[in-house]
C-alpha positions as CSV (number, residue, x, y, z in Angstrom):
1,M,5.0,16.2,5.3
2,K,4.7,18.4,8.3
3,A,6.4,17.8,11.7
4,T,6.0,20.1,14.7
5,L,7.1,20.2,18.7
6,I,4.4,21.9,20.4
7,L,3.8,22.1,24.4
8,L,1.7,19.2,25.5
9,L,-0.4,21.4,28.0
10,G,-4.0,22.0,26.5
11,I,-3.4,19.9,23.5
12,S,-6.4,18.2,21.8
13,L,-8.0,17.3,18.5
14,A,-11.0,19.0,17.8
15,L,-13.6,16.3,16.3
16,P,-17.2,17.6,15.4
17,I,-20.0,15.5,17.3
18,G,-22.4,13.5,15.2
19,G,-23.5,10.6,17.2
20,Q,-23.4,9.9,20.8
21,Q,-23.3,7.1,22.7
22,S,-22.3,6.2,26.5
23,S,-21.2,2.8,27.8
24,S,-20.4,1.8,31.7
25,T,-18.0,-1.1,32.7
26,G,-17.4,-2.3,35.9
27,N,-14.9,-4.9,37.8
28,Q,-12.0,-6.7,36.2
29,G,29.4,-28.9,36.6
30,K,26.3,-29.4,38.0
31,R,23.6,-28.7,35.8
32,A,21.5,-25.5,36.4
33,D,18.0,-24.6,34.9
34,Q,18.4,-21.3,34.2
35,E,16.1,-18.5,32.0
36,P,17.0,-17.5,28.6
37,E,20.3,-15.1,28.7
38,E,21.4,-12.1,26.7
39,E,24.5,-14.0,25.4
40,V,24.3,-17.0,24.0
41,V,27.1,-17.6,21.7
42,R,30.0,-15.7,22.9
43,I,33.1,-15.9,21.1
44,S,36.2,-13.9,22.9
45,T,39.7,-15.0,23.7
46,N,38.4,-16.0,27.2
47,L,35.2,-18.3,26.4
48,V,34.1,-20.0,23.3
49,Q,30.7,-20.6,24.0
50,V,27.7,-22.5,21.8
51,D,24.3,-23.2,21.9
52,V,23.7,-27.2,21.9
53,V,20.3,-29.5,21.4
54,V,20.2,-33.0,22.3
55,T,17.1,-35.0,21.2
56,D,16.1,-38.8,21.4
57,K,15.2,-41.0,18.4
58,D,11.7,-39.6,18.5
59,G,12.9,-35.9,18.2
60,R,12.1,-35.4,21.5
61,Q,14.5,-33.1,23.7
62,V,16.6,-34.0,26.2
63,T,16.5,-32.4,29.1
64,D,18.7,-34.1,31.8
65,L,22.1,-34.2,30.8
66,R,25.0,-32.8,32.8
67,A,28.3,-31.4,32.0
68,D,30.2,-34.9,32.4
69,D,27.8,-36.1,29.9
70,F,29.0,-34.1,26.7
71,E,32.6,-34.3,24.8
72,I,33.2,-30.6,22.5
73,F,36.3,-30.3,20.2
74,E,38.1,-27.2,18.6
75,D,39.5,-28.7,15.0
76,G,39.2,-32.4,16.2
77,R,41.1,-31.7,20.0
78,P,39.4,-32.1,23.0
79,Q,38.2,-29.4,25.3
80,R,37.9,-28.9,29.1
81,I,34.4,-27.9,29.5
82,T,34.5,-24.7,31.9
83,N,31.1,-23.3,31.5
84,F,27.5,-25.5,31.6
85,S,23.9,-24.9,31.9
86,Y,20.9,-25.5,30.5
87,I,18.2,-22.8,29.4
88,N,14.3,-23.6,29.5
89,A,13.3,-21.2,27.0
90,A,10.0,-22.7,26.8
91,P,7.1,-20.3,27.5
92,T,6.0,-20.6,31.2
93,T,2.4,-20.7,30.3
94,A,1.1,-23.2,27.5
95,P,-0.7,-21.4,24.5
96,T,-4.2,-21.8,24.2
97,P,-5.0,-23.8,21.1
98,A,-6.9,-21.0,18.8
99,S,-10.4,-22.0,18.4
100,G,-12.0,-22.0,14.8
101,E,-12.3,-18.3,13.7
102,R,-15.3,-17.7,11.5
103,K,-14.5,-15.9,8.2
104,D,-17.1,-13.1,9.4
105,A,-16.1,-12.9,12.9
106,I,-15.2,-9.3,14.3
107,P,-11.3,-9.7,14.9
108,I,-10.0,-9.5,18.4
109,P,-7.5,-6.4,18.1
110,P,-3.8,-6.9,19.0
111,A,-3.0,-6.0,22.6
112,R,0.2,-3.7,23.3
113,I,3.5,-5.7,23.7
114,K,6.4,-4.8,26.0
115,P,9.6,-6.4,25.5
116,E,9.4,-8.2,28.9
117,R,6.0,-10.2,27.7
118,V,7.3,-11.4,24.8
119,R,6.8,-14.9,24.4
120,R,8.5,-15.8,20.7
121,T,10.3,-13.9,18.3
122,I,9.5,-15.3,14.8
123,A,10.7,-14.4,11.4
124,I,9.8,-16.3,8.8
125,I,11.4,-15.7,5.2
126,V,9.5,-16.7,2.2
127,D,11.7,-16.8,-0.6
128,D,10.0,-15.6,-3.2
129,L,13.0,-15.1,-5.5
130,N,13.3,-18.8,-6.0
131,L,9.7,-20.0,-5.6
132,S,7.7,-21.6,-8.3
133,F,3.9,-20.7,-8.7
134,E,2.9,-23.8,-7.7
135,S,5.1,-23.3,-4.6
136,V,3.6,-19.8,-3.8
137,A,0.3,-21.3,-3.5
138,F,1.3,-23.8,-0.8
139,V,3.1,-21.4,0.9
140,R,0.1,-18.8,1.3
141,D,-2.1,-21.6,2.7
142,A,0.2,-23.0,5.0
143,L,1.3,-19.6,6.4
144,K,-2.3,-18.8,6.7
145,K,-2.8,-21.7,8.9
146,F,-0.1,-21.1,11.0
147,V,-1.5,-17.5,11.9
148,R,-4.7,-18.9,12.4
149,D,-3.5,-21.8,14.9
150,Q,-0.3,-21.2,16.2
151,V,0.5,-17.7,16.5
152,Q,-0.5,-16.6,20.2
153,P,-0.5,-14.1,22.4
154,G,3.0,-12.9,23.0
155,D,4.4,-13.7,20.0
156,L,6.1,-11.0,17.7
157,V,5.9,-12.5,14.3
158,A,7.1,-11.4,10.8
159,I,6.6,-12.8,7.5
160,V,9.1,-11.1,4.9
161,R,9.5,-12.2,1.2
162,T,13.2,-11.9,-0.4
163,S,12.2,-9.7,-3.0
164,A,11.1,-6.7,-0.5
165,G,14.3,-4.8,0.0
166,V,15.2,-3.6,3.0
167,G,12.4,-3.3,5.0
168,A,12.3,-6.6,6.2
169,L,12.7,-5.8,9.8
170,Q,9.7,-3.1,9.9
171,Q,7.4,-6.1,9.4
172,F,7.4,-7.5,13.0
173,T,4.0,-7.4,14.6
174,T,1.5,-8.7,17.1
175,D,-1.4,-8.3,14.9
176,K,-2.9,-11.3,12.9
177,A,-4.5,-8.7,10.6
178,Q,-0.9,-7.4,9.3
179,L,0.0,-10.7,9.4
180,Y,-2.7,-12.1,7.1
181,A,-2.1,-8.8,4.8
182,A,2.0,-9.8,4.8
183,I,0.7,-13.3,3.6
184,E,-1.5,-11.8,0.8
185,R,1.6,-10.0,-0.8
186,I,3.3,-13.1,-1.0
187,R,3.0,-13.4,-5.0
188,W,4.9,-15.4,-7.6
189,Y,8.2,-13.7,-8.6
190,P,7.9,-13.7,-12.6
191,L,11.8,-12.7,-12.8
192,G,13.0,-15.1,-10.5
193,T,14.3,-18.2,-10.8
194,G,10.9,-20.3,-10.2
195,G,9.0,-21.3,-13.0
196,I,5.2,-22.5,-13.1
197,S,5.9,-25.5,-11.6
198,P,9.3,-26.6,-9.5
199,F,9.9,-28.7,-12.9
200,E,9.7,-28.1,-16.2
201,P,7.5,-30.8,-18.1
202,I,10.1,-33.1,-20.7
203,G,9.6,-32.1,-23.6
204,G,9.2,-28.0,-22.9
205,S,12.1,-25.5,-23.9
206,S,13.7,-27.1,-20.7
207,T,13.7,-29.6,-18.1
208,L,14.6,-27.2,-15.3
209,A,16.0,-23.5,-15.4
210,G,19.8,-23.9,-14.8
211,S,19.9,-28.1,-15.3
212,R,23.0,-29.6,-17.5
213,N,21.6,-30.9,-21.4
214,D,19.1,-28.6,-21.5
215,S,17.9,-28.9,-25.4
216,L,16.5,-26.1,-27.6
217,I,12.6,-26.2,-28.9
218,G,12.2,-29.1,-31.5
219,Q,15.5,-30.9,-31.0
220,S,16.0,-34.6,-29.6
221,P,17.6,-34.1,-26.0
222,S,20.4,-36.5,-27.4
223,A,21.5,-34.0,-30.6
224,P,24.4,-32.3,-29.8
225,N,24.4,-28.7,-29.8
226,D,27.7,-26.4,-28.9
227,Q,25.5,-23.4,-28.8
228,S,23.6,-24.5,-25.9
229,A,26.6,-24.0,-23.4
230,P,26.3,-20.5,-23.4
231,G,22.5,-20.3,-22.4
232,D,23.4,-23.0,-19.5
233,R,25.9,-20.7,-18.1
234,L,23.8,-17.5,-18.4
235,D,21.4,-19.9,-16.3
236,E,24.0,-20.9,-13.7
237,F,24.9,-16.8,-13.4
238,R,21.4,-15.8,-13.0
239,A,20.6,-18.9,-10.5
240,E,23.9,-17.6,-8.6
241,L,22.5,-14.2,-8.4
242,F,19.2,-15.1,-7.2
243,A,20.9,-17.2,-4.5
244,V,23.3,-14.5,-3.3
245,G,20.1,-12.5,-3.2
246,T,18.3,-14.7,-0.9
247,L,21.1,-15.1,1.2
248,G,21.4,-11.0,1.4
249,A,18.1,-11.1,2.7
250,L,18.4,-13.2,5.4
251,N,22.2,-11.5,6.6
252,F,19.9,-8.1,6.9
253,V,17.4,-9.7,8.9
254,V,20.3,-11.4,11.3
255,R,21.7,-8.3,11.8
256,G,18.6,-6.9,13.0
257,L,17.9,-9.7,15.1
258,R,21.3,-9.5,16.7
259,E,20.3,-6.4,19.0
260,L,17.8,-8.8,20.6
261,P,18.8,-11.0,23.7
262,G,18.8,-14.6,23.9
263,R,18.4,-17.5,21.1
264,K,16.5,-16.3,18.1
265,A,15.1,-18.4,15.3
266,I,14.8,-17.8,11.6
267,V,12.5,-20.0,9.3
268,L,13.4,-20.2,5.7
269,V,10.6,-21.3,3.4
270,S,12.0,-21.9,0.0
271,D,12.0,-24.0,-3.6
272,G,16.0,-24.4,-2.5
273,F,19.1,-22.9,-4.2
274,R,22.4,-24.4,-5.6
275,V,25.8,-24.2,-3.7
276,Y,27.7,-26.1,-6.8
277,S,28.0,-25.4,-10.6
278,Y,28.5,-28.1,-13.0
279,D,31.8,-27.9,-14.6
280,D,31.9,-30.1,-17.8
281,D,35.5,-30.0,-18.6
282,Q,36.5,-32.2,-15.3
283,D,32.9,-33.9,-15.3
284,R,32.5,-32.9,-11.5
285,R,30.8,-30.5,-9.5
286,T,32.7,-27.3,-7.8
287,P,31.3,-25.1,-5.4
288,S,29.8,-22.0,-6.5
289,A,32.3,-19.0,-5.3
290,R,29.6,-16.4,-5.1
291,V,27.0,-18.7,-3.1
292,F,29.7,-20.0,-0.8
293,D,31.1,-16.6,0.0
294,A,27.6,-15.5,1.0
295,L,26.7,-18.2,2.7
296,K,30.0,-18.5,5.0
297,R,29.3,-14.6,5.9
298,L,25.5,-15.5,6.6
299,I,26.5,-18.3,8.9
300,D,29.2,-16.5,10.6
301,L,27.1,-13.5,11.6
302,A,23.9,-15.8,12.6
303,N,25.9,-17.8,14.6
304,R,27.6,-14.8,16.8
305,A,24.2,-13.2,16.6
306,S,22.4,-16.6,18.2
307,V,20.1,-16.7,15.7
308,V,19.2,-20.4,14.6
309,I,18.3,-21.0,10.9
310,Y,15.7,-23.4,10.0
311,T,14.9,-24.2,6.2
312,I,11.5,-25.9,4.6
313,D,11.2,-27.2,1.2
314,A,8.3,-25.6,0.2
315,R,7.8,-27.9,-2.6
316,G,6.9,-30.9,-0.3
317,L,6.8,-34.5,-1.4
318,Q,7.6,-34.5,-5.0
319,T,7.5,-37.1,-7.9
320,L,10.6,-37.4,-9.9
321,G,9.5,-39.8,-12.3
322,L,7.7,-39.1,-15.5
323,T,4.4,-37.4,-15.0
324,A,0.9,-36.6,-17.2
325,A,2.8,-33.1,-18.0
326,D,5.8,-34.9,-19.4
327,D,6.0,-35.2,-23.2
328,V,7.9,-38.1,-24.3
329,R,6.3,-38.8,-27.5
330,G,9.3,-39.7,-30.1
331,M,12.2,-40.5,-27.0
332,T,13.9,-43.5,-26.8
333,P,14.0,-45.1,-22.9
334,E,17.8,-44.0,-22.9
335,Q,16.6,-40.5,-23.6
336,I,13.7,-40.1,-21.0
337,E,16.2,-41.9,-18.9
338,R,18.8,-38.9,-19.0
339,E,16.2,-36.2,-18.7
340,L,14.7,-37.9,-15.5
341,S,18.5,-38.6,-14.3
342,D,18.9,-34.6,-14.9
343,R,15.5,-34.1,-13.2
344,R,16.6,-36.1,-9.8
345,L,19.8,-34.2,-9.7
346,A,18.6,-30.9,-10.1
347,Y,16.4,-31.6,-7.2
348,F,18.5,-32.9,-4.6
349,E,21.5,-30.3,-5.6
350,S,18.8,-27.7,-4.9
351,Q,18.4,-29.0,-1.3
352,D,22.3,-28.4,-1.1
353,G,21.6,-25.0,0.2
354,L,18.9,-25.4,2.4
355,N,20.4,-28.4,4.2
356,Y,24.0,-26.8,4.6
357,L,22.6,-23.5,6.3
358,A,20.4,-25.2,8.6
359,Q,23.1,-27.8,9.5
360,E,26.0,-25.2,10.3
361,T,23.7,-22.6,12.3
362,G,22.1,-25.7,14.6
363,G,18.8,-25.8,13.2
364,L,16.6,-28.4,11.1
365,F,16.0,-29.3,7.5
366,L,12.6,-29.9,7.3
367,H,11.8,-31.3,3.7
368,N,9.6,-34.4,2.0
369,T,6.5,-33.1,3.2
370,N,3.5,-31.2,2.0
371,D,2.8,-30.2,5.9
372,I,4.5,-26.6,5.9
373,A,2.5,-25.7,8.4
374,G,3.7,-28.6,10.8
375,S,7.4,-27.7,9.8
376,I,6.8,-24.1,11.1
377,K,5.5,-25.9,14.3
378,R,8.5,-28.3,14.7
379,A,10.9,-25.5,13.9
380,L,9.4,-23.6,16.9
381,E,9.2,-26.4,19.4
382,D,12.7,-26.7,18.9
383,Q,13.4,-23.6,20.6
384,S,12.1,-25.0,23.6
385,G,15.1,-25.3,25.5
386,Y,19.0,-25.9,25.1
387,Y,22.2,-26.4,26.4
388,L,25.3,-23.6,26.8
389,I,28.5,-25.2,26.7
390,G,31.9,-23.0,27.0
391,Y,35.5,-23.9,27.1
392,R,39.1,-21.5,27.2
393,P,40.4,-21.5,23.8
394,D,44.3,-21.4,23.5
395,E,46.1,-18.8,22.1
396,K,46.3,-20.0,18.7
397,T,42.4,-19.7,17.9
398,F,42.8,-16.1,18.0
399,D,46.6,-15.5,16.3
400,Q,46.8,-12.2,15.3
401,N,49.8,-12.8,13.1
402,G,48.0,-15.4,10.8
403,Q,45.3,-16.1,8.6
404,R,41.7,-15.8,10.1
405,R,40.7,-19.5,9.6
406,F,37.9,-21.3,10.4
407,H,37.3,-23.3,13.4
408,R,35.6,-26.9,13.4
409,I,33.2,-27.3,16.3
410,T,32.3,-30.7,17.3
411,V,29.8,-31.8,20.2
412,R,29.5,-35.3,21.4
413,V,27.2,-37.0,24.4
414,R,28.3,-40.1,25.6
415,R,24.4,-41.4,26.4
416,P,23.9,-44.0,23.6
417,G,20.7,-43.3,21.0
418,L,20.9,-39.8,21.2
419,Q,21.1,-36.8,18.4
420,V,23.1,-33.6,19.0
421,R,23.0,-30.6,16.9
422,S,24.8,-27.4,17.5
423,R,26.7,-24.6,15.4
424,R,29.5,-26.0,13.5
425,G,32.0,-23.8,14.1
426,F,33.7,-20.1,13.9
427,Y,36.6,-17.8,12.3
428,G,39.0,-16.5,14.4
429,M,37.8,-13.2,15.4
430,T,36.6,-12.4,18.4
431,D,32.8,-10.6,18.1
432,E,34.1,-7.2,19.0
433,E,36.6,-7.9,16.1
434,A,34.1,-9.4,13.8
435,Y,31.2,-6.6,14.0
436,P,32.4,-3.9,16.5
437,N,29.6,-2.0,18.1
438,K,28.0,1.1,16.5
439,K,29.3,4.4,17.7
440,T,28.2,7.3,16.0
441,P,25.2,8.5,16.6
442,G,23.4,8.2,13.3
443,E,24.5,4.8,13.5
444,R,22.8,4.4,16.8
445,L,19.6,6.4,15.6
446,M,19.2,4.1,12.7
447,A,19.6,0.8,14.7
448,A,17.1,2.2,17.1
449,L,14.4,2.6,14.7
450,V,15.1,-0.8,12.5
451,S,15.1,-2.7,15.7
452,P,12.2,-4.8,16.0
453,F,11.5,-3.5,19.9
454,S,11.1,-0.2,20.6
455,S,14.2,1.0,22.8
456,G,13.5,1.9,26.3
457,E,16.2,5.0,27.2
458,L,13.6,7.5,26.5
459,N,10.2,7.0,27.6
460,L,8.2,7.5,24.3
461,R,4.7,6.8,23.2
462,L,3.6,6.7,19.6
463,T,-0.1,7.1,18.4
464,S,-0.8,7.1,15.0
465,L,-4.2,7.9,12.7
466,F,-5.6,7.4,9.6
467,L,-8.0,10.5,8.6
468,N,-9.4,11.5,5.1
469,D,-10.5,15.0,4.1
470,A,-12.4,15.7,1.0
471,K,-9.8,18.2,-0.4
472,L,-6.7,16.8,1.3
473,G,-7.2,13.4,0.5
474,S,-6.0,10.5,3.0
475,F,-3.1,11.1,5.3
476,M,-2.0,9.8,8.6
477,R,-1.6,11.9,11.7
478,S,1.1,10.9,14.1
479,L,1.6,12.0,17.8
480,L,4.6,11.0,19.5
481,Y,4.6,11.8,23.2
482,I,8.3,12.6,25.0
483,D,8.4,12.2,28.6
484,G,9.8,15.8,29.9
485,R,11.5,14.1,32.4
486,D,14.1,12.2,29.8
487,V,14.9,15.6,28.3
488,T,18.1,17.0,29.6
489,W,18.4,20.9,29.9
490,T,21.2,22.7,30.0
491,P,22.3,26.5,30.7
492,A,22.3,28.7,27.9
493,D,21.8,32.7,27.8
494,G,20.8,33.9,31.5
495,D,18.1,32.6,33.0
496,W,17.3,30.6,29.6
497,Q,17.7,26.7,29.2
498,R,18.2,24.9,26.0
499,A,17.4,21.0,25.1
500,V,18.5,19.1,21.8
501,I,17.1,16.5,20.3
502,D,17.6,14.5,17.1
503,V,14.5,13.2,15.0
504,L,14.3,10.4,12.5
505,A,10.9,9.4,11.3
506,I,10.7,6.9,8.6
507,T,7.1,5.6,7.0
508,F,7.5,2.3,5.4
509,D,4.7,0.3,2.9
510,G,3.5,-2.9,3.2
511,D,6.3,-3.9,1.2
512,G,8.9,-2.5,3.6
513,R,9.5,0.5,1.7
514,P,10.2,3.6,2.9
515,V,7.7,6.1,1.1
516,D,8.5,9.5,3.5
517,R,11.3,10.3,6.1
518,V,12.1,13.3,8.4
519,S,15.4,13.6,10.2
520,R,15.9,16.8,11.9
521,T,17.4,18.4,14.7
522,Y,15.3,20.7,17.2
523,T,16.9,23.1,19.9
524,L,14.4,24.1,22.2
525,R,14.6,26.9,25.0
526,A,12.4,28.0,28.0
527,R,12.4,29.6,31.2
528,G,10.6,29.8,34.4
529,K,7.2,28.6,34.3
530,T,7.3,27.2,31.0
531,L,10.3,25.6,31.6
532,D,9.2,23.9,34.7
533,E,5.7,22.7,32.8
534,L,7.9,21.0,29.7
535,K,9.8,19.3,32.6
536,R,6.5,18.2,34.3
537,Y,4.5,17.9,31.3
538,G,6.6,16.7,28.5
539,L,6.2,17.5,24.3
540,V,3.9,16.0,22.0
541,Y,6.1,16.0,18.3
542,T,3.0,15.6,15.4
543,L,3.8,14.6,11.7
544,S,1.6,14.6,9.0
545,V,2.3,12.1,6.4
546,P,-0.3,12.3,2.8
547,V,-1.0,9.1,1.5
548,K,-1.7,8.3,-2.1
549,K,-2.1,4.8,-2.2
550,P,-4.3,2.6,-0.1
551,G,-2.6,-0.2,2.3
552,A,-0.7,-1.2,5.3
553,Y,2.0,1.4,6.6
554,Q,4.1,2.0,9.6
555,L,5.5,4.8,10.9
556,R,8.6,4.3,12.5
557,L,10.7,7.0,14.6
558,A,13.4,7.1,17.3
559,M,14.5,10.2,19.1
560,R,17.9,11.3,20.7
561,D,18.7,14.0,23.6
562,V,22.0,14.9,22.1
563,A,23.0,15.6,26.0
564,S,22.7,12.4,27.4
565,D,23.1,10.7,24.3
566,R,20.0,8.4,24.9
567,I,18.0,7.2,22.6
568,G,14.0,6.3,22.3
569,S,12.1,4.7,19.6
570,A,8.5,4.1,19.1
571,S,6.3,2.3,16.1
572,Q,3.0,1.7,15.2
573,F,1.0,-0.2,12.1
574,I,-1.6,1.8,10.2
575,Q,-4.3,0.5,7.8
576,V,-5.2,2.8,5.1
577,P,-8.3,1.9,3.4
578,D,-9.5,2.3,-0.2
579,L,-12.3,4.6,0.2
580,K,-12.6,4.7,-3.7
581,K,-14.1,1.4,-3.6
582,D,-17.2,3.0,-1.8
583,R,-17.0,0.4,1.4
584,L,-17.8,1.5,4.3
585,A,-14.5,2.4,6.7
586,L,-13.6,4.1,10.1
587,S,-10.7,6.8,10.7
588,G,-8.6,6.4,13.7
589,L,-10.0,6.3,16.8
590,I,-9.0,9.7,18.9
591,V,-9.5,9.0,23.1
592,T,-9.4,11.5,25.6
593,G,-10.4,11.3,29.3
594,R,-11.6,13.4,32.2
595,S,-11.2,12.1,35.8
596,L,-13.9,12.3,38.5
597,L,-10.9,12.7,41.2
598,G,-11.4,16.6,40.6
599,A,-14.7,16.7,40.9
600,A,-15.3,15.1,43.9
601,K,-13.0,17.3,45.8
602,E,-15.0,20.8,45.0
603,P,-18.5,20.7,46.3
604,N,-19.9,22.5,43.2
605,G,-18.5,20.1,40.8
606,S,-16.0,22.4,38.9
607,L,-12.5,21.4,38.6
608,S,-9.3,23.2,40.4
609,S,-6.4,23.9,38.5
610,T,-4.1,22.2,40.7
611,E,-1.0,20.7,39.4
612,E,-2.7,17.3,40.1
613,E,-5.1,17.8,38.1
614,Q,-2.9,19.2,35.3
615,A,-1.1,16.4,35.4
616,V,-4.3,14.1,35.2
617,A,-5.4,16.4,31.7
618,V,-1.6,15.5,30.7
619,D,-1.9,11.7,31.1
620,S,-5.4,11.3,29.6
621,G,-4.9,13.1,26.6
622,P,-5.0,11.6,23.0
623,A,-1.1,11.4,22.8
624,V,-0.8,9.5,26.1
625,R,-4.3,7.7,26.9
626,R,-3.6,7.1,30.6
627,F,-6.3,7.5,32.7
628,R,-6.9,7.1,36.3
629,Q,-9.7,4.5,38.0
630,G,-13.3,5.9,37.9
631,A,-12.2,8.4,35.0
632,T,-14.7,9.4,31.7
633,I,-13.5,8.9,28.7
634,D,-14.7,10.5,25.4
635,Y,-13.8,8.6,22.0
636,G,-14.6,10.1,18.5
637,F,-13.9,8.8,15.1
638,I,-15.1,9.5,11.3
639,I,-17.6,7.0,9.3
640,Y,-16.8,6.9,5.6
641,N,-19.0,5.8,2.7
642,A,-22.5,5.2,5.0
643,K,-25.3,4.1,2.3
644,V,-27.8,6.2,2.3
645,D,-31.5,5.0,3.1
646,K,-33.7,5.3,0.1
647,A,-36.6,5.4,2.2
648,T,-36.1,8.0,4.7
649,G,-32.9,10.2,2.8
650,H,-30.5,8.9,5.5
651,P,-28.2,6.7,6.5
652,H,-28.8,4.1,9.0
653,L,-25.9,2.6,11.1
654,Q,-25.1,0.3,14.5
655,T,-22.8,0.9,16.6
656,Q,-21.2,-1.3,19.1
657,V,-18.0,-0.7,22.2
658,R,-15.7,-3.9,22.8
659,L,-13.2,-3.5,25.8
660,F,-10.2,-6.1,26.4
661,R,-7.5,-6.6,28.3
662,D,-5.0,-9.4,27.6
663,Q,-7.0,-9.9,24.2
664,Q,-9.9,-11.2,26.5
665,P,-13.2,-9.4,26.4
666,I,-13.9,-7.5,29.8
667,F,-16.8,-6.0,28.1
668,I,-19.2,-6.3,24.9
669,G,-21.9,-2.8,24.8
670,R,-25.0,-3.1,23.4
671,L,-25.9,-2.9,19.7
672,S,-27.1,1.2,19.3
673,D,-28.8,2.1,16.6
674,F,-27.4,5.7,15.1
675,Y,-29.3,7.8,12.3
676,P,-27.0,10.6,11.7
677,T,-29.7,13.1,10.1
678,Q,-27.7,16.4,10.5
679,T,-24.5,16.2,8.6
680,A,-23.6,17.9,5.6
681,D,-21.3,15.3,3.9
682,P,-23.0,11.7,4.6
683,K,-19.6,10.2,3.2
684,R,-17.8,11.7,6.2
685,I,-19.8,11.3,9.3
686,S,-18.6,12.2,12.7
687,A,-19.3,10.1,15.6
688,A,-18.1,10.1,19.2
689,G,-19.1,8.4,22.9
690,Q,-18.3,8.0,26.4
691,L,-17.2,5.3,28.5
692,R,-16.7,5.2,32.2
693,F,-15.1,3.0,34.3
694,G,-15.9,1.7,37.8
695,K,-13.8,2.9,40.4
696,E,-12.8,-1.1,40.5
697,I,-11.8,-1.8,37.4
698,V,-7.7,-3.4,37.3
699,P,-4.9,-1.2,36.7
700,G,-3.4,-2.2,33.6
701,E,-3.5,-2.4,29.6
702,Y,-6.8,-2.1,27.5
703,V,-7.7,-2.0,24.2
704,L,-11.2,0.0,23.1
705,Q,-12.7,-1.6,19.7
706,I,-15.4,0.2,17.8
707,V,-17.5,-1.7,15.6
708,V,-19.7,0.4,13.2
709,T,-22.3,-1.7,10.7
710,D,-24.0,-0.2,8.0
711,M,-27.6,-1.5,8.0
712,V,-28.1,-0.3,4.6
713,A,-25.8,-1.9,3.0
714,K,-26.2,-5.3,1.2
715,D,-22.7,-6.7,0.6
716,R,-20.0,-8.5,3.3
717,N,-18.3,-5.1,3.4
718,R,-21.0,-3.2,5.4
719,T,-18.8,-4.2,9.0
720,A,-16.1,-1.7,9.5
721,T,-13.9,-1.6,13.1
722,Q,-11.0,0.4,14.9
723,W,-9.4,0.1,18.3
724,T,-6.7,2.0,20.2
725,D,-5.1,0.9,23.3
726,F,-4.9,2.8,26.5
727,E,-3.7,2.4,30.2
728,V,-5.7,2.2,33.6
729,I,-3.5,3.7,36.7
730,E,-4.5,3.2,40.4
731,I,-6.0,6.3,41.9
732,K,-3.9,6.9,44.9
């Protein structure tokens, strides 16, 4: 790990020029509907406010109700509605249906998304701790269909496994390639509670893990076996631990989503978990204390964080009778029926937790369907709008002298034929008492780092690049631009001034596990011209992280200006290819620019060292990538593992430049042949080119994509792509 702070003036990344290509692009009481609010659910001494969804018999939302159409009760006592509104959370424009994508099609790079442009925030939690081998296959296929057909521009999506640890919140992305990679990492977890299939066949070692009356191998199911009880208790204890683990993973995601404004949704895909255990002595079901405690904590947190949890039974439609896999030879009809009865009981008991979790948070329990992707779509459509209903609680609701008891909320609608869904209640604590705001600088810095969104208190811009060296191997080089106006300078000795910043940077692998961490405090001292330049042009924080294994990585970085206590954060995904497989790959794309503005001012074409032109040079550097209309940009990259043509003794490559705005192509360059003949290492070929903008190009965010095809290679991995984003600003 190597990290440094450097002055931005004059920064450059030297890259030997192998191939050149140049391209050019030209032009390019009373009901009130409201926008989504930051606070949806509020629990305070002055106001209790909940979100409510009303649907008709066909499941369509009803949006024309008024306050006098509703009744709200706390612990059975009617309350007077003091706050009422309808929130239209549907996107302003309908998403364009995704067209069929060819498997060999060049992927469209994702656009950089800003918080104000996020259309939906979607967290899909795959409960691999409790999924069977069969369910995993169905879930993977369904999620691929969901990403292909339903994820649209403006969607911020995370696909998280419950076994993946604390890196859950690092998975939010707009990049479909990253989502597909997350889906590929979903595998059967052999140490979990799920077997090969949702049910063990009758005649196997057990009917179902944790079910009652399990029989030992070779014994009649009806034979008495006092020694089986300890095994049953162990299975039950193990199932409880995995259920608590699943709820703990959900709890962590909800805590991260709590920082986001508005109403949020989590979709849990699971084979279910049991919340009741069977008491043989009393011949009845009793709640599992461990599971119920975890459920209550999760539900209270989700309700206060305005998170709705939708649950999906991944098993789909199940045959609860005899199947071809069941071996019932030598069994009496009574024994067979007892086994089938246990199977049915275990199946329905495993749905209790999913149903309870959805009901208590105002969501839906979606089951008895094999269309998992359709269930996800239904859950997301349910987020299109909701009512906010509030009332003033009485003093007993938050009694400080007594026990903090649970208060049940019931919402009814007077119009017949409608169904109402809302959160079921809350504990008698205000939001401030239940979850105090983070106060220490370290906690605030960590909260900013793990948040799905980048913090906007400080203006940061992060650029992370994959590179490979013959001696050093693969590594990530990251540049963090820090706006000089955001750094607070205070007087020091004499005419010196100083600034203090805290930096926390963590690199996560594809499973969300931290693989590298930097936590440092920097004290900067400057005066005179250097101080003026730092304030005007900013700083760049550089970070190099060696990478031992290929795969998806993400660098998340948070910075705090100590004097003002303002915090900013930024993050970026990087895909590190496996160069040992000898497949074509590209390094990160380095982009820098030169403005034509200065050349136009000087008759001889030379650029003068004016402050304006220095600012242009800073903005157009590789860390900022902000170019003016009419500019020319240089880009460079390295091509790895190009095949050598036996006839010529040199590689034969084709390159293409593509330019996108809002994920729509605005420029597709021609295919250009590239014959690198002057290269010392054919495994690492340097390439570069230019792209010239017209003066009428529309200002905004763009993505530059480079496509390289190895014309010598014969396999399907002969094409590699790389992209980077940049901004075009208006000439003033």
